ZAVEX-56685 format. One record per residue (C-alpha): x negated, y, z; residue in one letter; residue number from 1. Coordinates in Angstrom, 1 decimal. Example, Ala and Ser with C-alpha at 12.3 -4.5 7.8 and 13.67 -1.06 7.14 Angstrom:
<nodes>
-12.3,-4.5,7.8,A,1
-13.7,-1.1,7.1,S,2
</nodes>
This chain:
<nodes>
0.0,0.0,0.0,M,1
-1.1,3.5,-0.7,S,2
-0.2,6.8,0.7,E,3
1.6,7.5,-2.5,E,4
4.6,5.1,-1.6,L,5
7.8,7.0,-1.5,D,6
9.6,5.4,1.2,V,7
12.9,7.2,0.8,A,8
13.0,6.1,-2.8,A,9
12.3,2.6,-1.9,M,10
15.1,2.5,0.7,I,11
17.3,4.0,-1.9,E,12
16.4,1.1,-4.3,R,13
17.7,-1.3,-1.6,F,14
21.0,0.5,-1.4,R,15
21.5,0.4,-5.1,E,16
20.5,-3.4,-5.0,R,17
23.2,-3.9,-2.3,A,18
25.7,-2.2,-4.5,K,19
24.8,-4.3,-7.5,A,20
25.1,-7.5,-5.5,V,21
28.4,-6.5,-4.3,R,22
29.8,-5.6,-7.8,N,23
28.1,-8.8,-9.4,R,24
30.6,-10.9,-11.2,G,25
30.8,-14.6,-10.4,L,26
29.5,-16.8,-13.3,P,27
31.6,-19.7,-14.4,P,28
30.3,-22.4,-11.8,V,29
32.4,-24.7,-9.9,E,30
32.2,-26.7,-6.8,G,31
29.0,-27.0,-4.8,A,32
27.1,-24.7,-7.3,E,33
29.9,-22.0,-6.9,R,34
29.5,-22.2,-3.0,K,35
25.6,-21.9,-3.2,K,36
25.9,-18.8,-5.6,F,37
28.5,-17.2,-3.3,V,38
26.3,-17.8,-0.1,E,39
23.2,-16.5,-1.8,Q,40
25.0,-13.4,-3.0,A,41
26.3,-12.8,0.6,R,42
22.6,-13.2,1.9,L,43
21.2,-11.0,-0.8,D,44
23.9,-8.4,0.0,Y,45
23.2,-8.5,3.8,Q,46
19.4,-8.2,3.4,D,47
19.6,-5.3,0.8,F,48
22.2,-3.5,2.8,A,49
20.1,-3.8,6.0,M,50
17.1,-2.4,4.4,L,51
19.1,0.2,2.7,G,52
20.2,1.6,6.1,D,53
16.6,1.5,7.4,A,54
14.6,4.6,8.6,Q,55
11.1,4.3,7.2,G,56
7.8,6.0,7.4,E,57
4.3,5.2,6.1,L,58
1.8,5.9,8.8,E,59
-1.9,5.2,8.5,D,60
-1.2,2.6,5.8,G,61
1.3,0.8,7.7,V,62
5.1,0.8,6.5,L,63
7.4,1.1,9.5,H,64
11.1,0.3,9.0,L,65
13.6,0.8,11.8,R,66
17.0,-1.0,11.1,V,67
19.7,-0.2,13.8,D,68
21.7,-3.4,14.1,L,69
24.3,-2.1,16.7,R,70
27.7,-2.7,15.5,P,71
29.2,0.4,16.8,D,72
28.1,3.4,14.3,P,73
29.0,5.9,17.1,G,74
26.1,4.5,19.2,A,75
23.5,5.0,16.7,R,76
21.4,8.3,16.9,P,77
21.7,11.0,14.3,D,78
19.4,10.1,11.3,P,79
18.5,13.6,10.6,S,80
</nodes>
């Protein structure tokens, strides 16, 4: 990693990926393959959305991502 990493842009790309997974159509598969596809899409969305909600910073070449997993958005600190 270099100091040139745009952390905000990276996080925005994760938000975009989460939206893309959410809006992705289901291919014509049936049975066990369909179940596997749906489960993978669920996990992909979860992972991308979680990282898309992260607060991030690059400090001394180390990327720090902070993800608030509390279920109550009102309990979260103001991101500004």
